[in-house]
DRENDO-1510 file (C-alpha; in Angstrom, 1 decimal, always signed):
<recs>
REC; n; res; u; v; w
REC; 1; UNK; +6.6; -60.1; +43.9 .
REC; 2; UNK; +4.4; -59.1; +41.1 .
REC; 3; UNK; +5.5; -56.5; +38.7 .
REC; 4; UNK; +2.5; -54.2; +38.6 .
REC; 5; UNK; +4.4; -51.8; +36.4 .
REC; 6; UNK; +4.6; -54.3; +33.6 .
REC; 7; UNK; +0.8; -54.3; +33.3 .
REC; 8; UNK; +0.5; -50.5; +33.0 .
REC; 9; UNK; +0.3; -49.4; +29.3 .
REC; 10; UNK; +1.3; -45.7; +28.5 .
REC; 11; UNK; -1.6; -43.7; +27.1 .
REC; 12; UNK; -0.8; -42.3; +23.8 .
REC; 13; UNK; -0.2; -38.6; +23.9 .
REC; 14; UNK; -2.8; -36.5; +22.1 .
REC; 15; UNK; -1.6; -34.9; +18.9 .
REC; 16; UNK; -0.5; -31.3; +19.5 .
REC; 17; UNK; -3.0; -28.7; +18.6 .
REC; 18; UNK; -2.2; -26.2; +15.7 .
REC; 19; UNK; -1.2; -22.9; +17.3 .
REC; 20; UNK; -4.0; -20.2; +16.9 .
REC; 21; UNK; -3.6; -17.6; +14.2 .
REC; 22; UNK; -2.1; -14.3; +15.6 .
REC; 23; UNK; -5.2; -11.8; +16.1 .
REC; 24; UNK; -3.5; -9.5; +13.3 .
REC; 25; UNK; -2.7; -12.4; +10.8 .
REC; 26; UNK; -4.5; -13.3; +7.6 .
REC; 27; UNK; -4.5; -16.6; +8.7 .
REC; 28; UNK; -7.5; -15.9; +11.1 .
REC; 29; UNK; -9.6; -16.2; +8.2 .
REC; 30; UNK; -9.0; -19.7; +7.2 .
REC; 31; UNK; -11.3; -22.5; +7.7 .
REC; 32; UNK; -14.2; -20.3; +8.2 .
REC; 33; UNK; -17.7; -21.3; +6.6 .
REC; 34; UNK; -18.6; -17.8; +5.7 .
REC; 35; UNK; -16.9; -14.5; +4.9 .
REC; 36; UNK; -16.6; -12.0; +7.7 .
REC; 37; UNK; -19.5; -9.4; +7.7 .
REC; 38; UNK; -17.4; -6.3; +8.5 .
REC; 39; UNK; -17.3; -5.2; +4.9 .
REC; 40; UNK; -20.0; -5.8; +2.2 .
REC; 41; UNK; -20.2; -5.0; -1.8 .
REC; 42; UNK; -22.8; -2.4; -2.9 .
REC; 43; UNK; -21.9; -2.3; -6.6 .
REC; 44; UNK; -19.6; -4.1; -9.1 .
REC; 45; UNK; -18.3; -2.5; -12.3 .
REC; 46; UNK; -16.9; -5.3; -13.9 .
REC; 47; UNK; -15.0; -5.5; -17.4 .
REC; 48; UNK; -14.0; -8.8; -19.2 .
REC; 49; UNK; -12.0; -9.5; -22.2 .
REC; 50; UNK; -12.3; -13.2; -23.2 .
REC; 51; UNK; -10.0; -14.7; -25.7 .
REC; 52; UNK; -11.6; -17.4; -27.4 .
REC; 53; UNK; -8.6; -18.7; -29.4 .
REC; 54; UNK; -6.2; -18.9; -26.3 .
REC; 55; UNK; -9.2; -19.9; -24.0 .
REC; 56; UNK; -8.2; -17.2; -21.5 .
REC; 57; UNK; -9.5; -13.9; -20.1 .
REC; 58; UNK; -8.6; -10.9; -18.4 .
REC; 59; UNK; -10.5; -8.3; -16.5 .
REC; 60; UNK; -10.9; -5.4; -14.1 .
REC; 61; UNK; -13.3; -4.8; -11.3 .
REC; 62; UNK; -14.1; -1.8; -9.2 .
REC; 63; UNK; -16.2; -2.7; -6.2 .
REC; 64; UNK; -18.0; -0.2; -4.1 .
REC; 65; UNK; -17.6; -1.6; -0.6 .
REC; 66; UNK; -19.2; -0.5; +2.7 .
REC; 67; UNK; -17.1; -0.9; +5.6 .
REC; 68; UNK; -19.4; -1.2; +8.7 .
REC; 69; UNK; -16.8; -2.2; +11.5 .
REC; 70; UNK; -13.0; -1.3; +12.1 .
REC; 71; UNK; -10.6; -3.7; +10.5 .
REC; 72; UNK; -7.4; -3.7; +8.6 .
REC; 73; UNK; -8.7; -6.5; +6.4 .
REC; 74; UNK; -10.9; -6.8; +3.4 .
REC; 75; UNK; -11.8; -10.7; +2.7 .
REC; 76; UNK; -13.7; -11.9; -0.4 .
REC; 77; UNK; -13.6; -14.8; -2.7 .
REC; 78; UNK; -11.3; -15.8; -5.5 .
REC; 79; UNK; -10.5; -19.1; -7.0 .
REC; 80; UNK; -8.5; -20.4; -10.1 .
REC; 81; UNK; -7.6; -16.6; -10.8 .
REC; 82; UNK; -4.4; -14.7; -11.1 .
REC; 83; UNK; -4.8; -11.4; -9.5 .
REC; 84; UNK; -2.5; -8.5; -10.2 .
REC; 85; UNK; -1.3; -7.6; -6.6 .
REC; 86; UNK; +0.2; -4.4; -7.7 .
REC; 87; UNK; -3.1; -3.2; -9.1 .
REC; 88; UNK; -5.1; -3.5; -5.8 .
REC; 89; UNK; -6.2; -0.3; -4.3 .
REC; 90; UNK; -8.8; +0.6; -1.8 .
REC; 91; UNK; -9.7; +4.3; -1.4 .
REC; 92; UNK; -6.3; +4.6; -3.6 .
REC; 93; UNK; -4.3; +3.0; -0.9 .
REC; 94; UNK; -2.5; -0.3; -1.7 .
REC; 95; UNK; -2.6; -3.1; +0.8 .
REC; 96; UNK; +0.6; -4.0; +2.6 .
REC; 97; UNK; -0.1; -7.8; +2.3 .
REC; 98; UNK; -2.0; -9.7; -0.2 .
REC; 99; UNK; -2.8; -13.4; +0.6 .
REC; 100; UNK; -4.7; -16.1; -1.6 .
REC; 101; UNK; -5.8; -19.1; +0.5 .
REC; 102; UNK; -6.6; -21.6; -2.4 .
REC; 103; UNK; -8.2; -24.2; -0.1 .
REC; 104; UNK; -10.5; -21.7; +1.3 .
REC; 105; UNK; -11.0; -19.9; -2.2 .
REC; 106; UNK; -10.5; -16.5; -0.4 .
REC; 107; UNK; -8.4; -13.5; -1.1 .
REC; 108; UNK; -7.3; -11.5; +2.1 .
REC; 109; UNK; -6.0; -8.0; +1.8 .
REC; 110; UNK; -4.1; -6.6; +4.8 .
REC; 111; UNK; -3.8; -2.8; +5.2 .
REC; 112; UNK; -1.3; -0.8; +7.4 .
REC; 113; UNK; -4.2; +1.0; +9.1 .
REC; 114; UNK; -7.6; +0.5; +10.0 .
REC; 115; UNK; -10.1; +1.1; +7.2 .
REC; 116; UNK; -12.4; +4.1; +7.6 .
REC; 117; UNK; -16.1; +3.3; +8.0 .
REC; 118; UNK; -18.2; +4.0; +5.1 .
REC; 119; UNK; -18.0; +3.3; +1.3 .
REC; 120; UNK; -14.9; +3.2; -0.6 .
REC; 121; UNK; -14.0; +1.6; -4.0 .
REC; 122; UNK; -11.8; -1.6; -4.3 .
REC; 123; UNK; -10.0; -1.8; -7.6 .
REC; 124; UNK; -8.1; -4.7; -9.1 .
REC; 125; UNK; -6.9; -6.6; -12.3 .
REC; 126; UNK; -7.0; -10.2; -12.8 .
REC; 127; UNK; -6.8; -12.8; -15.5 .
REC; 128; UNK; -7.9; -16.6; -15.8 .
REC; 129; UNK; -8.6; -19.4; -18.0 .
REC; 130; UNK; -11.8; -20.6; -19.9 .
REC; 131; UNK; -11.8; -23.8; -18.3 .
REC; 132; UNK; -13.6; -27.0; -19.6 .
REC; 133; UNK; -15.4; -27.8; -16.3 .
REC; 134; UNK; -18.8; -26.2; -17.0 .
REC; 135; UNK; -18.5; -23.8; -14.0 .
REC; 136; UNK; -17.1; -20.2; -13.6 .
REC; 137; UNK; -16.2; -18.8; -17.1 .
REC; 138; UNK; -15.8; -21.8; -19.2 .
REC; 139; UNK; -15.6; -22.6; -22.9 .
REC; 140; UNK; -18.2; -24.6; -24.9 .
REC; 141; UNK; -17.6; -25.8; -28.4 .
REC; 142; UNK; -20.1; -25.7; -31.4 .
REC; 143; UNK; -19.7; -26.3; -35.1 .
REC; 144; UNK; -19.9; -23.2; -37.7 .
REC; 145; UNK; -19.3; -23.8; -41.5 .
REC; 146; UNK; -17.6; -27.2; -41.0 .
REC; 147; UNK; -15.1; -25.7; -38.2 .
REC; 148; UNK; -15.3; -26.2; -34.4 .
REC; 149; UNK; -15.5; -22.9; -32.6 .
REC; 150; UNK; -15.3; -21.8; -29.0 .
REC; 151; UNK; -17.9; -19.9; -27.2 .
REC; 152; UNK; -17.5; -18.3; -23.6 .
REC; 153; UNK; -20.3; -19.2; -21.0 .
REC; 154; UNK; -20.8; -18.6; -17.5 .
REC; 155; UNK; -22.4; -20.9; -14.9 .
REC; 156; UNK; -21.9; -19.3; -11.3 .
REC; 157; UNK; -24.6; -21.2; -9.4 .
REC; 158; UNK; -24.1; -22.0; -6.6 .
REC; 159; UNK; -20.5; -20.5; -5.8 .
REC; 160; UNK; -18.5; -20.1; -8.9 .
REC; 161; UNK; -18.7; -16.4; -9.7 .
REC; 162; UNK; -15.4; -16.4; -7.7 .
REC; 163; UNK; -13.7; -18.4; -10.7 .
REC; 164; UNK; -14.5; -15.4; -13.1 .
REC; 165; UNK; -13.8; -12.3; -10.9 .
REC; 166; UNK; -13.0; -11.5; -7.2 .
REC; 167; UNK; -16.2; -10.9; -5.3 .
REC; 168; UNK; -18.2; -11.4; -2.2 .
REC; 169; UNK; -19.6; -14.8; -3.6 .
REC; 170; UNK; -22.3; -15.6; -1.2 .
REC; 171; UNK; -26.0; -15.1; -1.9 .
REC; 172; UNK; -26.6; -12.9; +1.1 .
REC; 173; UNK; -24.0; -10.3; -0.3 .
REC; 174; UNK; -26.2; -8.7; -2.9 .
REC; 175; UNK; -25.1; -5.8; -5.1 .
REC; 176; UNK; -25.8; -4.2; -8.5 .
REC; 177; UNK; -23.7; -5.1; -11.2 .
REC; 178; UNK; -22.5; -2.9; -14.3 .
REC; 179; UNK; -20.7; -5.2; -16.8 .
REC; 180; UNK; -18.9; -4.4; -20.0 .
REC; 181; UNK; -17.4; -7.0; -22.4 .
REC; 182; UNK; -14.5; -6.5; -25.1 .
REC; 183; UNK; -15.0; -9.2; -27.7 .
REC; 184; UNK; -14.1; -9.7; -31.4 .
REC; 185; UNK; -16.5; -7.5; -33.5 .
REC; 186; UNK; -18.1; -10.4; -35.4 .
REC; 187; UNK; -19.4; -12.2; -32.2 .
REC; 188; UNK; -22.6; -11.6; -30.1 .
REC; 189; UNK; -22.0; -10.8; -26.4 .
REC; 190; UNK; -24.9; -11.2; -24.0 .
REC; 191; UNK; -25.3; -10.5; -20.3 .
REC; 192; UNK; -28.2; -10.0; -17.8 .
REC; 193; UNK; -29.2; -6.5; -18.9 .
REC; 194; UNK; -30.0; -4.5; -22.2 .
REC; 195; UNK; -27.1; -2.9; -24.0 .
REC; 196; UNK; -26.5; +0.7; -23.0 .
REC; 197; UNK; -23.6; +1.4; -25.5 .
REC; 198; UNK; -21.7; -0.4; -28.1 .
REC; 199; UNK; -18.7; +0.8; -29.9 .
REC; 200; UNK; -16.2; -0.8; -32.4 .
REC; 201; UNK; -12.5; -0.1; -32.6 .
REC; 202; UNK; -11.0; -2.3; -35.4 .
REC; 203; UNK; -11.3; -6.1; -34.7 .
REC; 204; UNK; -12.7; -5.3; -31.1 .
REC; 205; UNK; -16.0; -4.1; -30.1 .
REC; 206; UNK; -16.9; -2.8; -26.5 .
REC; 207; UNK; -20.5; -3.6; -25.2 .
REC; 208; UNK; -21.6; -1.8; -22.1 .
REC; 209; UNK; -24.8; -3.0; -20.4 .
REC; 210; UNK; -27.2; -1.2; -18.1 .
REC; 211; UNK; -26.8; -1.4; -14.3 .
REC; 212; UNK; -28.6; -4.5; -13.0 .
REC; 213; UNK; -31.0; -4.6; -10.1 .
REC; 214; UNK; -29.8; -5.7; -6.7 .
REC; 215; UNK; -28.8; -9.4; -7.0 .
REC; 216; UNK; -26.4; -12.2; -5.9 .
REC; 217; UNK; -23.2; -13.0; -7.7 .
REC; 218; UNK; -24.6; -16.5; -8.9 .
REC; 219; UNK; -27.2; -14.6; -11.1 .
REC; 220; UNK; -24.7; -12.7; -13.1 .
REC; 221; UNK; -24.5; -14.1; -16.7 .
REC; 222; UNK; -22.2; -13.6; -19.6 .
REC; 223; UNK; -22.2; -15.5; -23.1 .
REC; 224; UNK; -20.0; -14.8; -26.1 .
REC; 225; UNK; -20.2; -16.6; -29.5 .
REC; 226; UNK; -21.9; -16.7; -32.8 .
REC; 227; UNK; -25.5; -17.0; -32.4 .
REC; 228; UNK; -29.1; -16.9; -34.2 .
REC; 229; UNK; -32.1; -16.0; -32.4 .
REC; 230; UNK; -35.9; -15.9; -32.5 .
REC; 231; UNK; -37.9; -13.0; -31.1 .
REC; 232; UNK; -41.4; -12.1; -29.8 .
REC; 233; UNK; -43.2; -9.4; -28.1 .
REC; 234; UNK; -45.8; -9.7; -25.3 .
REC; 235; UNK; -49.0; -7.8; -25.4 .
REC; 236; UNK; -47.5; -5.2; -23.2 .
REC; 237; UNK; -44.7; -4.5; -25.5 .
REC; 238; UNK; -41.7; -6.5; -23.7 .
REC; 239; UNK; -39.5; -8.0; -26.3 .
REC; 240; UNK; -38.3; -11.6; -25.8 .
REC; 241; UNK; -35.5; -13.3; -27.6 .
REC; 242; UNK; -34.0; -17.0; -27.5 .
REC; 243; UNK; -30.7; -17.4; -28.7 .
REC; 244; UNK; -29.4; -20.6; -30.3 .
REC; 245; UNK; -26.6; -21.9; -32.4 .
REC; 246; UNK; -26.4; -20.7; -35.8 .
REC; 247; UNK; -28.7; -22.6; -38.2 .
REC; 248; UNK; -30.7; -24.0; -35.3 .
REC; 249; UNK; -33.2; -21.1; -34.5 .
REC; 250; UNK; -36.2; -23.2; -35.0 .
REC; 251; UNK; -35.2; -25.1; -32.0 .
REC; 252; UNK; -35.7; -22.0; -29.9 .
REC; 253; UNK; -39.4; -21.5; -31.0 .
REC; 254; UNK; -40.8; -23.7; -28.1 .
REC; 255; UNK; -38.7; -21.8; -25.5 .
REC; 256; UNK; -40.0; -18.5; -26.9 .
REC; 257; UNK; -43.6; -19.5; -26.7 .
REC; 258; UNK; -43.3; -20.6; -23.2 .
REC; 259; UNK; -41.3; -17.5; -22.4 .
REC; 260; UNK; -44.2; -15.3; -24.0 .
REC; 261; UNK; -47.0; -17.3; -22.0 .
REC; 262; UNK; -45.0; -17.3; -18.8 .
REC; 263; UNK; -44.6; -13.5; -18.6 .
REC; 264; UNK; -48.4; -13.2; -18.8 .
REC; 265; UNK; -49.0; -15.6; -16.1 .
REC; 266; UNK; -46.7; -13.6; -13.9 .
REC; 267; UNK; -48.5; -10.4; -14.7 .
REC; 268; UNK; -51.7; -11.9; -13.7 .
</recs>
């Protein structure tokens, strides 16, 4: 008698599926291609203090957030940052749980109760490293009087603002930005907008910039270092500057000429 059973091969059992995240768990936000839309930023008040010797920085951010649907969570982006969990407040309420999912580059704040609809302010402190990867808030080297110096530079496109400060780091989440920098008093500090106020206290100066128009996070820019510049004025009175390394301002003249002519073309 033929043994039919000997010719039957056992089918391999499929791998077990991971258990779904509980409905009320921060894990529900893992692996998502986009941030949830139940809350969105309206305005950032961002303060940064880079240390160009230690190649580190610290900062604070106050984000005006509009909550449009009931939830106990706020979910935003953060990567390569150390967030001071004890400093986090939304509408003066501390979250009961703070989770950073490094692989997803998100920061999940869980509160004990559902957040009220409307606008509130999210506050937190954080710190990070001026990296050497030419993304986020990074360091770049230049020579000055025969010595190598560091400058601090940002490159946030496409999604690297999250490496400088916690934020809703997707182009669709547009907001206004009010930026202030604390830097050594001998350095030049630049950002997107004109300087609104500058004060010096000993070796440190604080530079506050005017509030920006509505824009995406990848457009935010910060540069700190020693620079020269060349300057021109359009026929309408708009001042344009091109900043260069010290002693190399001649290299900025072509860019200045193009900038002046380009503005005239856009006006036409």
